[in-house]
C-alpha positions in Angstrom: -34.8 -118.9 -182.5 -32.8 -122.0 -181.4 -35.0 -124.7 -180.0 -33.6 -128.3 -178.8 -35.3 -130.9 -177.0 -34.5 -134.6 -176.3 -31.3 -135.5 -177.8 -27.4 -134.5 -177.4 -25.9 -132.0 -179.6 -22.6 -129.9 -179.2 -21.9 -127.1 -181.7 -18.7 -125.1 -181.5 -15.7 -125.4 -178.9 -16.2 -122.3 -176.9 -18.8 -120.0 -178.6 -22.5 -120.7 -179.7 -22.1 -123.8 -177.6 -25.3 -126.0 -177.4 -25.6 -129.1 -175.0 -28.6 -130.9 -173.9 -28.9 -134.4 -172.4 -32.1 -136.3 -171.2 -31.9 -139.2 -168.7 -34.2 -141.9 -167.8 -36.9 -142.0 -165.7 -40.8 -140.6 -166.0 -40.9 -137.4 -167.6 -43.3 -135.2 -166.1 -42.9 -131.6 -166.8 -41.9 -129.3 -169.8 -39.9 -126.5 -168.8 -38.8 -123.8 -171.5 -36.0 -121.4 -170.3 -35.6 -118.5 -172.7 -32.8 -115.9 -173.6 -35.2 -113.1 -174.9 -33.9 -110.0 -176.6 -34.5 -106.7 -174.6 -36.4 -104.9 -177.1 -40.0 -105.4 -178.0 -40.4 -107.8 -174.9 -44.3 -108.2 -175.4 -43.6 -109.7 -179.1 -40.6 -111.9 -177.6 -43.1 -113.2 -175.0 -46.0 -114.2 -177.4 -43.1 -115.8 -179.6 -42.0 -118.1 -176.7 -45.5 -119.0 -175.2 -46.2 -120.6 -178.7 -44.1 -123.5 -177.3 -46.7 -124.7 -174.9 -44.5 -125.6 -172.2 -45.6 -126.4 -168.8 -43.5 -123.8 -167.3 -42.0 -120.9 -169.4 -39.3 -119.0 -167.7 -38.2 -115.3 -168.5 -35.1 -113.7 -166.8 -34.7 -111.1 -164.0 -36.5 -107.6 -164.8 -37.8 -109.1 -168.1 -41.1 -107.4 -167.2 -41.8 -104.1 -165.6 -44.7 -102.0 -164.7 -45.6 -100.4 -167.9 -45.5 -103.7 -169.9 -47.3 -106.0 -166.8 -51.1 -105.6 -168.1 -50.4 -106.6 -171.6 -48.1 -109.4 -170.4 -50.8 -111.0 -168.2 -53.3 -110.7 -171.1 -50.8 -112.9 -173.3 -50.9 -115.6 -170.7 -55.0 -115.7 -170.3 -56.5 -119.1 -171.8 -53.2 -121.0 -171.9 -52.6 -124.0 -169.7 -48.9 -123.7 -168.9 -47.6 -121.5 -165.9 -45.0 -118.5 -166.6 -42.5 -117.4 -164.0 -40.8 -114.1 -165.1 -38.7 -111.5 -163.6 -40.5 -108.1 -162.8 -38.8 -105.0 -162.2 -41.6 -103.4 -159.7 -41.2 -99.4 -159.5 -42.8 -98.1 -156.4 -42.7 -94.8 -154.7 -40.2 -96.1 -152.2 -38.0 -97.9 -154.7 -37.4 -100.5 -157.0 -37.8 -104.3 -156.3 -36.5 -107.2 -158.4 -39.6 -109.8 -158.2 -40.2 -113.2 -159.7 -44.1 -113.5 -160.8 -45.9 -116.8 -161.3 -48.4 -116.0 -163.8 -51.3 -118.4 -164.5 -54.2 -117.7 -166.9 -53.8 -113.9 -167.0 -53.4 -113.8 -163.0 -50.4 -113.4 -160.6 -50.6 -116.3 -158.4 -47.3 -116.0 -156.5 -44.3 -113.9 -156.1 -40.8 -113.9 -154.7 -38.7 -110.6 -154.0 -34.9 -110.6 -154.2 -33.3 -110.3 -150.8 -29.6 -110.1 -151.3 -28.5 -107.2 -153.6 -25.2 -106.2 -154.8 -23.8 -102.9 -153.5 -24.4 -101.4 -157.1 -28.2 -102.3 -157.0 -28.3 -100.7 -153.6 -26.8 -97.5 -155.0 -29.2 -97.3 -157.5 -32.1 -97.4 -155.1 -33.3 -101.1 -155.2 -34.7 -102.5 -152.2 -34.8 -106.2 -150.7 -37.5 -108.4 -150.3 -38.9 -109.2 -146.7 -38.0 -112.9 -146.4 -36.3 -115.8 -148.2 -39.0 -118.3 -149.2 -40.2 -120.7 -152.2 -43.5 -120.1 -153.9 -46.3 -122.8 -154.5 -47.5 -123.4 -157.8 -50.0 -126.2 -159.2 -46.7 -128.0 -160.7 -45.0 -128.0 -157.3 -43.0 -125.9 -154.9 -40.1 -123.8 -156.6 -37.4 -121.7 -154.9 -36.5 -118.9 -157.2 -32.8 -117.1 -156.3 -32.8 -114.2 -158.2 -29.6 -113.6 -160.4 -26.7 -112.8 -157.5 -28.6 -114.9 -155.0 -27.1 -117.9 -156.5 -23.7 -116.8 -155.1 -25.1 -117.4 -151.6 -25.5 -121.1 -150.3 -27.7 -119.9 -147.6 -30.4 -118.5 -149.9 -30.8 -121.9 -151.8 -30.5 -123.7 -148.7 -33.2 -122.0 -146.8 -35.3 -122.6 -149.8 -34.2 -126.5 -150.0 -35.5 -126.7 -146.6 -39.0 -126.4 -148.0 -38.4 -129.4 -150.3 -38.9 -127.5 -153.6 -38.4 -129.8 -156.8 -36.7 -126.9 -158.5 -34.5 -124.0 -157.8 -34.9 -121.4 -160.9 -32.1 -118.8 -161.0 -33.5 -115.8 -162.9 -30.3 -113.7 -164.2 -30.6 -110.2 -165.7 -27.9 -109.8 -168.5 -25.7 -112.6 -169.4 -22.1 -112.8 -168.3 -19.7 -110.0 -168.9 -16.7 -112.3 -169.3 -15.6 -116.0 -169.6 -14.6 -115.9 -165.8 -17.8 -115.0 -164.7 -19.5 -117.5 -167.0 -17.2 -120.3 -165.5 -17.7 -119.3 -161.8 -21.6 -118.7 -162.2 -22.2 -122.2 -163.8 -20.0 -123.8 -161.0 -22.1 -122.2 -158.6 -25.3 -123.2 -159.9 -24.1 -126.6 -160.0 -22.9 -126.6 -156.6 -26.4 -125.6 -155.5 -27.8 -128.5 -157.2 -25.6 -131.1 -155.8 -25.6 -130.0 -152.1 -29.3 -129.4 -151.9 -29.9 -132.5 -154.4 -32.4 -130.6 -156.3 -32.8 -129.4 -160.2 -31.1 -126.1 -160.5 -31.9 -124.1 -163.7 -31.2 -120.5 -164.8 -31.8 -118.1 -167.8 -30.6 -114.7 -168.7 -31.6 -111.8 -171.4 -29.6 -112.1 -174.7 -27.3 -109.2 -173.4 -23.9 -109.1 -172.0 -20.9 -111.0 -173.3 -22.2 -114.5 -172.9 -25.9 -114.8 -172.8 -26.8 -118.0 -171.2 -29.6 -120.8 -170.1 -28.6 -124.0 -168.1 -30.1 -126.8 -166.2 -28.3 -129.2 -163.7 -29.9 -132.3 -162.3 -30.4 -133.3 -158.6 -27.0 -134.9 -158.7 -25.1 -132.3 -160.6 -25.3 -133.6 -164.1 -25.6 -130.9 -166.8 -28.8 -131.7 -168.5 -28.9 -128.7 -171.0 -27.1 -125.5 -172.0 -27.3 -122.7 -174.4 -25.1 -119.8 -174.5 -24.1 -117.0 -176.9 -27.5 -116.8 -178.7 -31.0 -115.6 -178.7 -33.5 -118.7 -178.1 -34.6 -121.2 -175.7 -33.6 -124.5 -174.1 -36.4 -126.9 -173.8 -36.2 -129.5 -170.9 -38.3 -132.3 -169.7 -37.9 -132.8 -166.0 -38.9 -135.6 -163.7 -40.2 -133.8 -160.6 -39.8 -137.0 -158.5 -35.8 -136.8 -158.8 -35.8 -134.0 -156.4 -38.0 -135.7 -153.9 -35.3 -139.0 -153.7 -32.5 -137.2 -152.2 -30.4 -140.3 -151.9 -27.5 -138.8 -150.1 -29.6 -136.6 -147.6 -27.3 -133.8 -147.1 -30.3 -131.9 -145.4 -30.8 -134.7 -142.9 -27.3 -134.6 -141.9 -27.1 -131.0 -141.0 -26.1 -129.8 -137.6 -27.4 -126.2 -137.3 -26.1 -125.5 -134.0 -22.7 -125.4 -135.7 -23.9 -122.8 -137.9 -24.9 -120.2 -135.5 -22.3 -117.8 -136.6 -23.9 -117.5 -140.0 -27.0 -115.7 -138.4 -24.7 -113.1 -137.0 
């Protein structure tokens, strides 16, 4: 496993790239973004939980119905929160969810609303509404995978003043262009909403990845092309500052066409 925390490191020009930066200010929260393998998920989860982070994040679809109970048991008695993707099989169809797990219990959830045409064809169903989840660490928005492509999703979440937008990604990127586009979109969501944006995928696809951007769009950390985790320390007050005030300057009456 690769673990980096609290220093800058670059390895290789394009592949196996690792970059971590930390800024000033009061550090309040340790976040662990995982890039797990897709087999032996309970073992993977147990391994990453040993890091003892305030918030441990697993990607879209990491958990599913058959392994939910043992996964919950793993978190019992631990201080940190877990946010994990959950593929929820139901008689009606499949929902892609994000579960907030604390001490063996599900204490919050969000269901993916924007689905690709391929997902719809496979019988996946959208959630009822775009919203944030409230946790004891603070309010968090969780645009799941493809939803990062839609500025409206992150903006609706940002209007509820989360300190973090968390992009749970299924597989890694399939090619370099997708990687470039995805990280550019994540950075844009951070800048336009003045909020931390972080994300992680499974160790699958051509380019597995984890990334983190500050509310000003600075790259705080990135890990690609490897199984491992990215450990970050975030100052939750940074997202509360919003010095440019983009949200205050909005004129929603000009955006009515977006509702059609």
